[in-house]
LUMLO-979825 format. One record per residue: chain; x, z negated, y negated of N, C-alpha, C, O, CB in turn. Coordinates in steps of 0.02 Angstrom, whole numbers, plus 32768, in hexadecimal, padded with zeros to 4 digits. Glycine has a CB too. Layout:
+-----+------+------+------+------+------+------+------+------+------+------+------+------+------+------+------+
| mol |  npx |  npz |  npy | capx | capz | capy |  cpx |  cpz |  cpy |  opx |  opz |  opy | cbpx | cbpz | cbpy |
+-----+------+------+------+------+------+------+------+------+------+------+------+------+------+------+------+
|   A |    X |    Z |    Y |    X |    Z |    Y |    X |    Z |    Y |    X |    Z |    Y |    X |    Z |    Y |
...
+-----+------+------+------+------+------+------+------+------+------+------+------+------+------+------+------+
This chain:
+-----+------+------+------+------+------+------+------+------+------+------+------+------+------+------+------+
| mol |  npx |  npz |  npy | capx | capz | capy |  cpx |  cpz |  cpy |  opx |  opz |  opy | cbpx | cbpz | cbpy |
+-----+------+------+------+------+------+------+------+------+------+------+------+------+------+------+------+
|   A | 802A | 8000 | 803B | 8000 | 8000 | 8000 | 802D | 8000 | 7FC2 | 8060 | 7FDF | 7FC1 | 7FD0 | 7FC3 | 8000 |
|   A | 8019 | 8024 | 7F90 | 803E | 802C | 7F52 | 8039 | 7FED | 7F27 | 8002 | 7FD3 | 7F1B | 8024 | 8069 | 7F2C |
|   A | 8073 | 7FD4 | 7F10 | 8075 | 7F9A | 7EE3 | 8091 | 7FB0 | 7EA0 | 80CB | 7FC6 | 7E9D | 809F | 7F60 | 7F02 |
|   A | 806B | 7FAB | 7E6A | 8083 | 7FC0 | 7E29 | 80B7 | 7F90 | 7E0D | 80BC | 7F57 | 7E24 | 8049 | 7FC7 | 7DF8 |
|   A | 80DC | 7FA6 | 7DDC | 810D | 7F7D | 7DBA | 80EB | 7F57 | 7D82 | 80DD | 7F74 | 7D4D | 8148 | 7FA9 | 7D9F |
|   A | 80DD | 7F17 | 7D8D | 80B9 | 7EF0 | 7D5C | 80E5 | 7EDA | 7D21 | 80CB | 7ECB | 7CEB | 809A | 7EB3 | 7D7D |
|   A | 8127 | 7ED9 | 7D2B | 8154 | 7EC4 | 7CF5 | 815F | 7EFB | 7CC2 | 8167 | 7EEE | 7C86 | 8198 | 7EAE | 7D12 |
|   A | 815F | 7F39 | 7CD9 | 8167 | 7F72 | 7CAC | 8130 | 7FA5 | 7CBC | 813E | 7FDA | 7CD8 | 81AE | 7F92 | 7CB3 |
|   A | 80F1 | 7F96 | 7CAB | 80B9 | 7FC1 | 7CBF | 80B7 | 8002 | 7C97 | 80D1 | 8007 | 7C5F | 8078 | 7F9C | 7CB5 |
|   A | 8099 | 8034 | 7CB6 | 8090 | 8074 | 7C94 | 8048 | 808B | 7C9E | 8027 | 8078 | 7CCE | 80C2 | 80AA | 7CAD |
|   A | 8031 | 80B5 | 7C70 | 7FED | 80CF | 7C75 | 7FE6 | 80FE | 7CB1 | 7FB0 | 8105 | 7CCD | 7FD9 | 80F2 | 7C35 |
|   A | 801D | 811E | 7CC4 | 801A | 814B | 7CFE | 800A | 8123 | 7D3E | 7FE3 | 813A | 7D67 | 805C | 8171 | 7D07 |
|   A | 8028 | 80E8 | 7D45 | 8019 | 80BE | 7D7E | 7FD0 | 80A8 | 7D7D | 7FAF | 80A7 | 7DB1 | 8047 | 8081 | 7D80 |
|   A | 7FB7 | 8097 | 7D42 | 7F72 | 8083 | 7D3B | 7F43 | 80BD | 7D4F | 7F12 | 80B2 | 7D73 | 7F63 | 806D | 7CF3 |
|   A | 7F53 | 80F9 | 7D38 | 7F29 | 8132 | 7D49 | 7F2D | 8142 | 7D94 | 7EFB | 8156 | 7DB1 | 7F3E | 8170 | 7D1F |
|   A | 7F68 | 8139 | 7DB3 | 7F6E | 8144 | 7DFB | 7F41 | 8114 | 7E21 | 7F1F | 8128 | 7E50 | 7FB7 | 813B | 7E11 |
|   A | 7F40 | 80D4 | 7E0C | 7F15 | 80A3 | 7E2D | 7ECB | 80B4 | 7E22 | 7EA2 | 80AD | 7E50 | 7F24 | 805C | 7E14 |
|   A | 7EBA | 80CB | 7DE7 | 7E75 | 80DE | 7DD8 | 7E5F | 8119 | 7E04 | 7E28 | 8119 | 7E1F | 7E6D | 80EF | 7D8E |
|   A | 7E8B | 814A | 7E0B | 7E7C | 8184 | 7E35 | 7E77 | 8170 | 7E7E | 7E4C | 818A | 7EA3 | 7EB1 | 81BB | 7E2C |
|   A | 7EA3 | 8143 | 7E94 | 7EA1 | 812C | 7EDA | 7E5F | 8107 | 7EE8 | 7E41 | 8110 | 7F1D | 7EDE | 80FD | 7EE8 |
|   A | 7E4A | 80DE | 7EB8 | 7E0B | 80BB | 7EC0 | 7DD0 | 80EC | 7EC4 | 7DA2 | 80E2 | 7EEC | 7E00 | 8089 | 7E85 |
|   A | 7DD2 | 8120 | 7E9B | 7D9D | 8152 | 7E9D | 7D9C | 8177 | 7EDF | 7D67 | 8186 | 7EFA | 7DA6 | 8185 | 7E62 |
|   A | 7DD7 | 8186 | 7EFA | 7DDB | 81A8 | 7F3B | 7DBE | 817C | 7F72 | 7D9C | 8194 | 7F9F | 7E24 | 81BB | 7F4B |
|   A | 7DCD | 813A | 7F6E | 7DB2 | 810C | 7FA0 | 7D66 | 8109 | 7F9D | 7D44 | 8104 | 7FD0 | 7DD0 | 80C6 | 7F96 |
|   A | 7D4A | 810B | 7F61 | 7D01 | 810B | 7F59 | 7CE4 | 8149 | 7F7B | 7CB0 | 8144 | 7F9D | 7CED | 810A | 7F0E |
|   A | 7D04 | 8182 | 7F73 | 7CEC | 81BF | 7F93 | 7CF0 | 81BA | 7FDF | 7CC1 | 81CD | 8002 | 7D14 | 81FB | 7F7B |
|   A | 7D27 | 819F | 7FF8 | 7D2F | 8198 | 8041 | 7CFD | 8166 | 805E | 7CE3 | 8170 | 8095 | 7D76 | 8182 | 8052 |
|   A | 7CEF | 8131 | 8039 | 7CBC | 8101 | 804F | 7C79 | 8123 | 8056 | 7C55 | 8118 | 8087 | 7CB7 | 80C5 | 801E |
|   A | 7C68 | 814D | 8026 | 7C28 | 8170 | 8028 | 7C25 | 81A1 | 8063 | 7BF2 | 81A7 | 8085 | 7C1B | 8196 | 7FE6 |
|   A | 7C5C | 81C3 | 8070 | 7C5E | 81F2 | 80A9 | 7C53 | 81CC | 80EA | 7C2B | 81E2 | 8113 | 7CA2 | 8217 | 80AB |
|   A | 7C77 | 8195 | 80F4 | 7C71 | 816F | 8132 | 7C2D | 814C | 8138 | 7C14 | 8141 | 816F | 7CA9 | 813C | 8138 |
|   A | 7C11 | 8139 | 80FF | 7BCE | 811B | 8100 | 7B9A | 814D | 8119 | 7B6D | 813C | 8140 | 7BBA | 8100 | 80BA |
|   A | 7BA0 | 818B | 8102 | 7B70 | 81BF | 8118 | 7B78 | 81CF | 8162 | 7B48 | 81E0 | 8184 | 7B7A | 81FF | 80EF |
|   A | 7BB6 | 81C8 | 817B | 7BC3 | 81D3 | 81C2 | 7BB3 | 8195 | 81ED | 7BB7 | 8197 | 822A | 7C0C | 81E7 | 81CD |
|   A | 7BA1 | 815F | 81CB | 7B90 | 811F | 81EC | 7BCC | 8103 | 8212 | 7BC4 | 80E7 | 8249 | 7B55 | 8128 | 821B |
|   A | 7C06 | 810B | 81F5 | 7C44 | 80F1 | 8213 | 7C52 | 80AE | 81F0 | 7C7D | 80AA | 81C4 | 7C81 | 8123 | 820B |
|   A | 7C2E | 807A | 8203 | 7C2D | 803A | 81DF | 7C70 | 8016 | 81E2 | 7C82 | 7FF2 | 81B3 | 7BF7 | 800D | 81FA |
|   A | 7C95 | 801E | 8218 | 7CD6 | 7FFD | 821D | 7D06 | 8018 | 81E9 | 7D2A | 7FF2 | 81C8 | 7CF4 | 8007 | 8263 |
|   A | 7D07 | 8059 | 81E1 | 7D33 | 8078 | 81AF | 7D1C | 8067 | 8168 | 7D45 | 805F | 813B | 7D35 | 80C4 | 81B8 |
|   A | 7CDA | 8062 | 815E | 7CC0 | 804F | 811C | 7CD9 | 8009 | 8109 | 7CED | 7FFE | 80D0 | 7C72 | 8050 | 811C |
|   A | 7CD8 | 7FDB | 8138 | 7CEF | 7F97 | 812A | 7D39 | 7F95 | 8117 | 7D4D | 7F72 | 80E9 | 7CE3 | 7F6A | 8166 |
|   A | 7D62 | 7FBC | 813C | 7DAA | 7FBF | 812D | 7DB6 | 7FDD | 80E8 | 7DDF | 7FC3 | 80C2 | 7DCE | 7FE8 | 8164 |
|   A | 7D93 | 8012 | 80D9 | 7D9C | 8033 | 8098 | 7D84 | 8008 | 805E | 7DA2 | 8009 | 8028 | 7D77 | 8076 | 8097 |
|   A | 7D4F | 7FE1 | 8068 | 7D37 | 7FB4 | 8034 | 7D6A | 7F7E | 8025 | 7D74 | 7F6C | 7FEA | 7CF4 | 7F95 | 8049 |
|   A | 7D8A | 7F63 | 8059 | 7DBE | 7F30 | 804D | 7DF9 | 7F4E | 8027 | 7E14 | 7F2E | 7FFA | 7DD6 | 7F12 | 8090 |
|   A | 7E0C | 7F8A | 803A | 7E44 | 7FAB | 8017 | 7E31 | 7FB9 | 7FCE | 7E5A | 7FB2 | 7FA1 | 7E57 | 7FED | 803B |
|   A | 7DF2 | 7FCD | 7FC3 | 7DDB | 7FDA | 7F7E | 7DDE | 7F9A | 7F54 | 7DF0 | 7F9C | 7F1A | 7D94 | 7FF7 | 7F7E |
|   A | 7DCC | 7F62 | 7F72 | 7DCF | 7F22 | 7F4E | 7E17 | 7F12 | 7F3A | 7E23 | 7EFC | 7F02 | 7DB3 | 7EE9 | 7F79 |
|   A | 7E46 | 7F1E | 7F67 | 7E8D | 7F11 | 7F58 | 7EA5 | 7F3E | 7F1F | 7EC8 | 7F28 | 7EF2 | 7EB8 | 7F1C | 7F97 |
|   A | 7E92 | 7F7E | 7F22 | 7EA6 | 7FAD | 7EEE | 7E87 | 7F99 | 7EAB | 7EA8 | 7F9E | 7E78 | 7E92 | 7FF5 | 7F01 |
|   A | 7E48 | 7F83 | 7EAC | 7E27 | 7F6F | 7E6E | 7E49 | 7F32 | 7E4F | 7E51 | 7F2F | 7E12 | 7DDC | 7F5F | 7E7C |
|   A | 7E5E | 7F03 | 7E78 | 7E82 | 7EC8 | 7E5E | 7EC4 | 7EDD | 7E40 | 7ED6 | 7EC6 | 7E0A | 7E8E | 7E95 | 7E96 |
|   A | 7EE9 | 7F09 | 7E63 | 7F29 | 7F20 | 7E48 | 7F1F | 7F46 | 7E06 | 7F47 | 7F3F | 7DD7 | 7F4D | 7F4D | 7E7B |
|   A | 7EEA | 7F6E | 7E03 | 7EDD | 7F94 | 7DC6 | 7ECD | 7F65 | 7D8C | 7EE5 | 7F70 | 7D54 | 7EA2 | 7FC5 | 7DD1 |
|   A | 7EA6 | 7F31 | 7D99 | 7E95 | 7F01 | 7D64 | 7ED3 | 7EDB | 7D4D | 7EDB | 7ECE | 7D11 | 7E60 | 7ED0 | 7D7C |
|   A | 7EFE | 7EC8 | 7D7C | 7F3B | 7EA4 | 7D6A | 7F69 | 7ED1 | 7D41 | 7F88 | 7EBB | 7D10 | 7F60 | 7E8C | 7DA9 |
|   A | 7F6E | 7F11 | 7D55 | 7F98 | 7F3F | 7D30 | 7F7D | 7F4B | 7CEA | 7FA3 | 7F51 | 7CBA | 7F9E | 7F81 | 7D56 |
|   A | 7F3B | 7F4F | 7CE4 | 7F1C | 7F58 | 7CA2 | 7F2C | 7F1C | 7C75 | 7F3C | 7F25 | 7C3A | 7ECF | 7F60 | 7CA8 |
|   A | 7F29 | 7EE0 | 7C91 | 7F3B | 7EA4 | 7C6A | 7F84 | 7EA5 | 7C56 | 7F95 | 7E92 | 7C1E | 7F2B | 7E65 | 7C92 |
|   A | 7FAF | 7EBC | 7C83 | 7FF7 | 7EC1 | 7C72 | 8003 | 7EF4 | 7C3B | 802D | 7EEA | 7C10 | 801F | 7ED3 | 7CB1 |
|   A | 7FDE | 7F2B | 7C3E | 7FE5 | 7F5E | 7C09 | 7FCD | 7F43 | 7BC6 | 7FED | 7F4F | 7B92 | 7FBC | 7F9D | 7C1C |
|   A | 7F96 | 7F1E | 7BC6 | 7F7D | 7F02 | 7B88 | 7FAD | 7ECD | 7B6D | 7FB7 | 7EC8 | 7B30 | 7F37 | 7EE4 | 7B92 |
|   A | 7FC9 | 7EA5 | 7B99 | 7FF9 | 7E72 | 7B84 | 8037 | 7E92 | 7B66 | 8052 | 7E7B | 7B33 | 800C | 7E44 | 7BBF |
|   A | 804E | 7EC8 | 7B85 | 808A | 7EEB | 7B6D | 807D | 7F09 | 7B28 | 80A9 | 7F0A | 7AFD | 80A0 | 7F22 | 7B9E |
|   A | 8040 | 7F21 | 7B1E | 802E | 7F41 | 7ADE | 802B | 7F0E | 7AA5 | 803C | 7F1E | 7A6C | 7FEB | 7F66 | 7AE4 |
|   A | 8015 | 7ED0 | 7AB5 | 800D | 7E9F | 7A80 | 804A | 7E72 | 7A77 | 8051 | 7E52 | 7A43 | 7FD1 | 7E75 | 7A8F |
|   A | 8076 | 7E6F | 7AA9 | 80B0 | 7E42 | 7AA3 | 80E8 | 7E65 | 7A7C | 80EE | 7EA2 | 7A80 | 80CA | 7E2D | 7AE9 |
|   A | 8110 | 7E3F | 7A57 | 8146 | 7E5D | 7A31 | 817D | 7E74 | 7A60 | 8188 | 7E58 | 7A96 | 8163 | 7E2A | 79FE |
|   A | 81A0 | 7EA8 | 7A4C | 81D6 | 7EC3 | 7A74 | 8213 | 7E96 | 7A70 | 8225 | 7E81 | 7A39 | 81E8 | 7F0A | 7A5D |
|   A | 8231 | 7E87 | 7AA8 | 826F | 7E60 | 7AAA | 82A6 | 7E8A | 7ACA | 829A | 7EAB | 7AFC | 8265 | 7E1E | 7ACF |
|   A | 82DF | 7E87 | 7AAE | 8317 | 7EAE | 7AC8 | 834C | 7E80 | 7AE4 | 837F | 7E97 | 7AFD | 8336 | 7EDB | 7A92 |
+-----+------+------+------+------+------+------+------+------+------+------+------+------+------+------+------+
């Protein structure tokens, strides 16, 4: 599983996580229509993990934007 860099976050990493979450939503819908409930459960757990990482990365980006630069 992909782990973003929370110390030096970038918007590209945030967008990658957002796209990954969207792909998981699509796959969940596909497996739900096929009534493959075991795979739906696995994908939902993975989506939760990605959503948490995305929220943490967003907070890191906001913190970086508001904190003063130190060299």
